[in-house]
N, C-alpha and C positions, 0 to 999 in steps of 0.2 A: 504494499499499499504506500509506504513512504517513497519508494522509488518511483511508482506511478504518479505521485504528486510532485515529483521533482526534487525531493528532499534527500534521496540516496546519493550514492557515489557514482552512479552511471553518468557518463558524459552526456551533455546536451546533444541530441541527435536530430539533424534536420528532417530525416525521413519520418521519425516517430512524431515530431511535432506537426508536420504537414498532415499525417494521417489522423492525428488527434483533432486538428482543426476541422478536417473534413467530417469526421465523425460527430463532432460537436455541432457543426453548422447544418449537417445533413445536406451538404452541397459538395460538388466535385470540381467545378470548373473555376480555375483561377484566371482564365483568359491568357493573354499574351505577356502579362506583366513578368519581367525577367527578375525574379527575386531569389532564385536558387543560389546563385554565386555569392551575392552579398550575405544571405543567410548563413551559408557555410563559412564564409570568412568571419562573420561575427561570432558564431557559436565556437569555431575553432579557437578564436582569441579568448572567449569567455572560459572555455575549458582549460586552456593552457596558461593563461597569463593573469586572469582576474582574481585568482585566489578566492573564489566564491565561498561564502559561508552557506550553511544549509538553507537559510532564508534566501540568500542571494541566488542560489540554484533554483529554488521554487519561484522566485520573482521573475527571473529570466525566462523560465519556461512559461509562466503565465503570460508575460509580456509578448513573447513570440507567438503563442497560440492566439492571443487577442488580435494581434496584427494580421495574422493569417485568416482568422475568421472574418475580419473586416474586409480583407481583399476578396474573399468569397462572396460576401454580401454585396459589395460594390459591383462586382462582376454580374451577379444575378440581377441586380437592379438595371444595369445597362443592357443586358440581354432582353429583359422585359420592356424596357423603355429607351430605345436608342437615342431619343432626343436629349438625354442627359449629356451625352458627349458633344452635343451641338450648342451647348450653353455658351454664350458670349461672356467672356470675363473682361470687364472694363479695366483700363490701365490701373493696377493697384499701387498703393503706397507701401513701401517697405521701410520700417524703422529699424535701423541697425547702428553699428558703431562699436566702440569698446564696451565690454560688459560693465555692470554696476555703475553706469553713468547717467541713469535716468531713462533708459529706453522703455522699461516696463511702465514707469509713471507716465511718459508721453503717450504710450500706446493706450493705456487706460483712459487718459483724457480724450484721445481721439475716438475711443469706443463710445463715448457719451453722446456723440453726434449720430442721430438715427439715420443719417444719410450714408453712414459708413457701416460696413459689415466687418466683423472680426470673428475668427474661430474661437469658440469658448472652450475651456478645459474639457467639459463633458462631451462636447461634440467631437474632439479628437480622440476620445476613448470609445464613444458610441456614435459614429457619424450617421447611423440610420437606426435609431432606437426602436422604431416600430417594426423593424424586420424580425420575424420569428427567431432567427438565428442569433439575434443580439441578446436574447435571454429575457426572462421575466424581470420587469422593473428597471430595464435599462434606461438610463437618463441621468439628470442632474442629482437626484436624491441619492441614487446608488453611488455615484462618483463622490459625493460629499462623505458618505460612509467610508469609502475606500481611502479618501484623503485623511480622514480622521484617524483611521487605523495607522496610516503611515506617520501621522503627526505624533502618535504616541511613541513610535519607534524613534523619531527624530524631532524632539520638541524644539530644538534650536532653529529648525527650518522656518518657523513662523516669524522670527526676527530677521532672518536672512532673506527669505523669499516667500512672502505670504501667498497662500494658495487656497482657492475653493473652486467648486465646479463652474461657477458663472464667470470667473475672471477670464479675460483674453489670454489665449495660450500661444506659445511660441511655435514657429513653423517647424522646428526640429521634431516635434511630436508628430507632425504630418508625414514628413519624409522618412520617419522611423518605420512607417508601415511597409516600405519596401527595403528596409534594413540598409539604407544609405543615409545615415544621419550622425552628426557629431553629438547628438544627444547621448548615444551609447558611450562615447568617450568621456562625457561629463560624469556619468554614473558608475563607470568601470575603468580600471586600468587595462586598456586593450591596445597596446602600441602596434601590434601587427595588423589589427583591423584598421587602425588609423592610417597606417601606411597603405594598406589595400585601397581604402576609400580615396586617398589623395591620388593614387596612381589611376584608379578607375574613373574618377571624376564624378560630377554631381548632375550631369544632364538628365539621366533617367530619373533622379530624385525630383527634379523641378518639373519634369513632364508629368510625373505622378501628382505632385503638388497642385498643378493646374487642374488635373482630373478630380482630385479630392474637392477642391473648391467648387467645381461644377456640381458635384453631388450636394454640397451644403447649400449652394445657391438655388438649386432645384427646390429645396425645402423652404428657404427663407424668402425667395424672390430676388430680383436683381438689385445691385447696389455697388458701391465702391469699396473694394476690400482694402483694409488697412492691416498690415501684417507686420510681425516683428520677430527678430532674433539677432543677437550679435553675431551668431555664427554664419549669417548670410555673407559676411565679408570674405569668408573662405571659398565662396562659390559664386562670385559675381558674374563670371562669364556664363555659367550655366543659367543663372537667374535672368540674365539679359537675353539669352536665347529663348527661354520660355516666355518671358514677358518683355519684349523689346521696347515697349513704351512705359515701362515701370518707372515710378518716381522713387528716388532713394532719399531717406532722411538719415544723415549721419549725426549721431550724438557723440560729442567729444568731452573728455575729461582728463585731468592730469593722471597719467598711469600709476604714479606712486600712490594715489588714493584708491586705485581700484584693484591693483594686483594682489595684495594680501587678502582683500575681501573675496576675490574670485577664487583664490587658493583655498580659503576657509570654506566657501560654499561647496567647492569640489570635494574637499575632505569630508564635509557633512553628508553630501549626497552619496558618496561611495561607502561610507562606514556601515550601513545596514547590510550591504550586499557582499562585503569582503571580510575575510578573517582578520586582516590588518590593512591599514592604510599608512603609507610613509609620507608624512607632510613634506619632507624635503624633496621627494620625487615629484609630488604635486606641484610644489613651488617652481621647480625647474621647468616642468612642462608648461605651466601657465605663463611664465616669463617668455619662453621662446615662442610659444603659439601666438601670443598677442603682439610680440615684436613683428612676427610675420603678418599678423592681421593688420597692424598699423601701416605696414608698407603697402598692403593691398588697398587700404583706404586712401593713401596718398596717390596711388596709381589710378584708382577709379576717379578721383577728383580731377585728374588730368585728361582722362579718356572718355568719360561719360559726358553727354551734352549738359551744359550748365543749367538749362531749363529743367532737367530731370533730377537735379540735385539740390538739396537744401541742407545746410549745416546748422546744428544747434550746439550751443555750449552749455554744459551742465549748470554753470553759475548763472547764466541768463535764464535757463529753464526754471531753476528753483527760485530765482528772484522775481520772475514775472511769468508764471506758467501760461496765463491766458494771453498775454502779449506775444509769447513765443508761438502759441498755436495760431493766433491771428496772422502773424508774419508768414508762417508756413502756408496757410490757406492763400494768402496774397500771392506768394511766390508761385504756387501751382494753379493760380487763377481759379479758385474754388470759392463757393459761397459758404459763409459761416453764419448760420441762422442764430438770432438772439436766444432762441430756446436751447440751442446746443451750448451756447456760452453759459447759460444759467445752470444747465446740468453739470458742466465741467466745474463751475464754481462751487456747486453743491458737493461734488466729489472731493474737491480740495478741502472744503470745510469739514467733511466727515473723516478724512484721513489726512491730517496735516503733515504726517511724515511719509505720505505715500503708502501707509500701511506697514512700514518697516520699523524695526526697533533700532536703537543706537548700539552699534557694535564696534568693538575696538580689536585690532589685530597687531601682533608683533611680527615685524619683518623676519626676525631671526627664526621664528617658529617654522618658517617655510624655506629657510636657506636663502632668503633674498637680501641683497645688499642695496640699500637705497641709492648710493653713488653709482653703482654699476647700472642699475635700472634707469636712473636719470639720463646716463649717457646713451643707453640703448634706445631710448625713445625720444632723443633730442630732435631728430629730423621730423618726427610726427608732430611734436609740440610746436616746432617752428613753422611747419607747413600750414597749421590752422590757427596760429596765434593763441595757443592754449596757455593760460596763465598758470604757473605752479600754485597748487593749493598747499603744498608742503615746502616751505622755504626756511632754511636755517643756516646762517653764516655762509658756508660754501655750497648751499643748496644740495647737500649730499645726504643729510639726515632728516627724517620727518620730525616735526615738533610734536609735543604732547606725550611725554613719557608716562608709562604706567608706574606704579609705586616702586618697582624694582629698577626703574631707570632705563628699561629697554625701549628702543624706538617702536612707535606704534602708528598705525593708520586707522582711520575709523570711517564708517558709513555716515556721512553728515546727513541729518534729517532734512526732508523736503518740507518746507514750512509754507503755510498759506499766507503768512504775514509778510513774506519777503518777495 
């Protein structure tokens, strides 16, 4: 029984998971979606590298089966109604940039405009809750119960990344359905999968992304999609092929303020699934990944049409959220209705910190040296005129020591009064 539940020592096996999904959904046809190779690459890395705990093995098995069942459901719906694939997707807005810089806050504000469509957390788990294969009770209430269970395992997550079924969700949860997503790299240490994904590319993931939105749009009606993930910066060529008229919003912040925070969030996300998590290894990965990501942002700012790009600075966003949104709408020649502004203002009043707690992180806990990181990201900061938020003497060490005197960074709160 334990092995069948994914709790035993048996390796995660693609064939068994595919068979289990078919049996659960009582459907056979996945269509032409090429998921076998990425699924094998992911499961191979999870088996060999992720150091899965018993719960981690169960969760990975549950996750994969869920995605496979959703693929079967989407295919069955398309077979019954070919017009789903004929849906027109208006040029979407993608919010991206360095993580922990206000992208989630901005996405949440834009979601308050009823002219915008955003994928909700529950929709990325149950994109078609009325389909019999989705299971009894599929929908927001079940997702909130699932989140509450995970919250008990990881209570710190509420302060780092508040989550509930109705919140806007990141696109990495969509592309995870075809097992081509950096979401897996966030929750597990899977370097071989990351290398495979980089070599294979993201074009198939973004083609599926568009297909997924067509299914959601068939249920909600047409609108302007506003989408979000910092990880889009690693796949901008693929994004542009799938959405040639997409508008990009880059949110910028001093990397010294975000790197320890990203490292801590990664450590927290991986902990329930792994027998152990090495924070120094996490810190090295985060530093190198986002140095590469920052270079891609610089390149995109030079190669994408200026009319399709809008840049937001964290300090401007937190000082004047509504003014920042208004400037974004003007840049893309969009109408901002007074009712939408009222809803955004209400959101800010309800969650003056953007829903986040106040968190502090020691650079040394993740093997990060502020002076090295400052040099690593100097071109990025100069390219976009990003003011340092951590400045001390030689601009090498962050201000604000903890009681033991170790350098720290913190997640500054988003305040409605600023």
